[in-house]
N, C-alpha and C positions, 0 to 999 in steps of 0.2 A: 416472567418479569415484564412489567409494563413501565417503560420509560418514555415519556413524551418527547422531551427535548434531546436532540442529538448533540452531545457535548464531549469534549476531551479528545484523546488520541485513539483512533481506531486503527488497528494494525492490519494492513493488507498482507496476509500470510502467503508464503511460498507453499507449494504442494510437493512434499517429498515423493520421489519417483523410484520405482524399481527399474532394473535394467531393460525390461520390456515396455517401459513407459506407462505401466499401470500405477495406480495410486498406492503408495506405501501407507496403508491405513494406520498401522501400529505406530509408525514414526510421526504421522500427522497428529495423532491423538497425543503423543508425548510432547510434541512441539506446542500444541495448543495449551496444554496444561502448564507448560513452562512459561508461556507468554502471560497467562492469567496470574500465575504466581509472581511474576515480575511487576504486576500492577497496571497493565495496560487497561484503558477505559473500555474498549470494546474490540470486536473482531470484524474484519472486512474481507471475507472470502470472495473469490471470483473477481478480484480486481486485476489490474495489469500485472502486478507482482505475482498473482496466482496463475498467470498465463491462461486465463479463461478462454481466449480465442484459439488456443492450441489444444483444448480439451473438447471432447464430445459433449453434447447436451446432457447425456446421461451422467457423464463424469462430473459436470458442473453441479448437477443436482446432488450427486453423491458426496461431493466435497462439503456442501452445506449440511447435508444430513449427518455426516460424521461430526462436523464441528458443533452442530446443535446438540447432538447426543452427548458429546464429551463436555460441552460447556454447562449444560444442565441449568441454564438461567443465571450463572454466576456473573456474566457480563453480557451486554446486549450485542446482537449481531446485525450488522448492516451488510446484506448480501447483494453481491453484484448480479444484476439481471439484464445485462446488456446483450440481448438476443437480437437476431437479424430481422425479426418481424414482430408485429403486435401480438399475434397469436402465441408465439413462443415466449414473449415477455410476460404475457398474462398467465401462461402455464407455469412459468417459474414463480411469478408472484403468488399464485395460489399455493404452490408447494411450500414456499418459504414462509407464508403466513401460517400454514398448518404446523410448521416446525417451530413457530414461536419467535421468528426473527422480528427485530424492531422495525426495520424498514428495508427497502431495496434501493439500489443505486442503478440508474439507467442512463446510458450515454445518448447523445443525439444519434440518429441513424448513421450507419457507416457504410463505406464502399461507394455507394451512389451519392452524388452531390444532389441535394434537394434544397428547395427554397425555405426561407424562414417561416413562411406561412404554412408550409407542409410540416415542418418540425413542430410548430405550435399545435397543429391539429393532431399530430402523432401523440404528443404528450397529453392533450386533452382527452383523447379516446382512451388511453391507458388509465388516466386518472379517474375517468368515469366508471371503469370496470374493475379496477384492482381492489382486492380485499386488504391490502397492506399499504402503508405510507411509502412515498417515493421521494428519493433524493435525486435531483437532476445531477448529471455528471458531465461537466464541460471539459472536454479534452480535444481541442480542435486539431491537434497534431495527428489524431487517428480517427476522428469522426467529425461529422458536421458540427460546427460551432453552434451553441445555443445563445443567440444574441441577448444582450441585456434587456432590450425591449420585450422580447418573448418571455424572459425570466420574470420580469415585473408583472406582465399580464397573467402568467400562470400562477404566480404567488398570490395575486389579488383574487383570482377566480376559482382556484382549485385547492380545497382544503386538504386533499390527499397528497399534494405536493408540498413537502414540509421543509425543504432546504436544497442546497446545492453544494456539490464538491467541485472545486475549480482546480484543475491541473494544467491550466493554460500556460503557466509560468509568467503570466502577465499581471504584475502587481497593480498597476493602475486600473486594469479591468476589475480586479478583485476588490479594490478600494471603492470603485464606483458601485459594485454590487452591494457592498456593505452600506454605503451611503444611501443609495436609491431604493434598494429592495427592503431593507429593514425599516425604512420610514413608512413603507406601505404595510408591512407585516413584521412586527418586532420579534415574533417567535420563529421566524424563518431562519433555519440553521445555515450558517456559512462555514464550510470547512475548506482548508487549503490542502492541496495535494502535492505540494513541493516542499520537501524538508529544508531545502536551502533558504527558504523564506518563511519558515515556520514562526520564528519569534516576531519578525516584522508584521506578519499577518495577525498574530495574537494581539500585538500592541495596538493594531488598528481596529480590533473588535471581532476577529474571527472567533468562532465557537470551538474551534479545535482543528484537527487535521487527520488525514489518512496518509501516513508517510511510511514508505518502505523501510527506512532506517529503523523504525520501531520494531521491526521483526528481527533485526540483527542485534541492536543495542537498546532493548526496551528500557533498561535502567536509565540510560543517558537521556533518551527522549522524554521519559516521564519525569526525570529530574528537571529538565528544562521547563516542561509544562507546569510542574508543581512550583518551581521557583518563580515563574511568571505569576501564578495565582497568589503566591505569598508576597508579591511585590519586590522580590529580590531580582531585579532586572540585571544587575551586574553578573550574578551567577548564571542567569539564563543566557546572557550574551556570551559568557565564557564557554558554555556548553555548545551553543550554536556554532561558534567559530571552530571549536574542537571537532564537531561533527562534520564540518565542511570537507576536510581532507579525507575522512573516512568515506563520505558519500561520493566524492569525486573519484576515489580509487575504485569503488564498486561499479560506478558507471563506466569506468575506463575499460572494463572487461569486454564491453561490446555484448551483442545479443542479450539485451536486457530481458530478464533479470538475473543472468548467470552470476554477476558479481555479488548480488544480494543473496542468491542461493548459496554461493560459496561462503559468504559471511555467516549464514546460519549454520553451515557445515563446520566452520571454525569454532562455533559456539558449542559443538558437541553432538550434532545431529547427522544422521545418515540421509542426506537429501537427494543423492543421485544427480545425474545430469538432466537438464531440461529437454523437452521434446524436439527442440530445434538444434541441428548439429552445428558444430564449430569447425572451421577449416584447420589444418595442421598449423598454419601460421598463427591463427587466433589462439590455438591451444598453447603454443609456446609463450605468447604474450600473457595468456591467462595464468600460466604458472608463475610468471614474474609478479602479476597482480596479486595472486594468492599470498606470496611471501610478504609483499608490502602490506597487504591488508591484515595479515596475521600479526605483524609487528605493531601496526597502528592500534589494533584491538588490544594487544598486550599492554601497550602504553596507557590505554584507557582503564586498565586493571582487570581485564577479562581473562581469568586464569586459563580457560579452555584453549584460547588462542596462543598463550604464552609458550606452551610446549612446542607447538609447530614452529613458531618464530625462532625459538632457541635451537631447535633441531636443524632448521634451515641455515642459521648462522654458523653453527658448528660444521655443517657439511660444506658450506662455502669456504670457511676458514681452512678446512682440511684440504680442499681442492686447491686453494691458493698456495698452501704450504708445499704441496706436491709439485706445483708448477715452479715455485721458487727453487726447489731442490734440483730440478732438471736444468735450470739455467747455469751456464758456465760461471 
């Protein structure tokens, strides 16, 4: 599949795990097919939601291999290639090109603080050598920020750099990117990485988004996107506001992306726990979050979550009745 422009909703998938933290390949394949059946525009493995930083390099490659094999060209793949050095980024780029991915997503260098001049040179060297298109990934919470001036120069000079994903949660910065970079290069794709501002970003000219909520409620996120395309802004606004409480609930679990992982579990998948442990106190809070999330998803009409919500409510009512019976 050859698709030049990166458009629509790319789902950053979670990675189902077994108890030994190996990849549950069978469940990952089932999950990917489900997402495609629900109409998502594309897949985004090895993003933050996929916990790429907690996987080995070999596991990251394997995740994309599994997804490319299962997808079989039905939707494009934007593969995360945020590796710790240029050599490993290019190794990932070569493999993902062989697998037929549409492009790769690369963050600014992380852990060490480096200058903007160094960041620009980093991307220029990758762009000169990569066999696959690159989407810049600006997420200054966890990596060096890619300044707007650097983005503009890279967009102007490097044909292999075809767009940017912005997860900075900085709407003014994203609007400046739309205004200043697209005036230099109109085909430069601008994706938003924060579902809380998906509709505002689309209204201002975003080409789409990579949003974790689309891995839990793909029907709702795609309905929002399609409503926007159809000009039904009131419906898109309704869905955006409805999603806010679901998103906040999943984030409240702590240890991102455990809340989103549990959301996928409530949709009927065996996802397991993520590679990073939670404390006993966090687990108690997590159980409360799961109940609230199940009922929110049930209210959205997702039948898989309804059973858990109803079961929890019945259990709570039974417990309360027993307490009332003990009272004098």
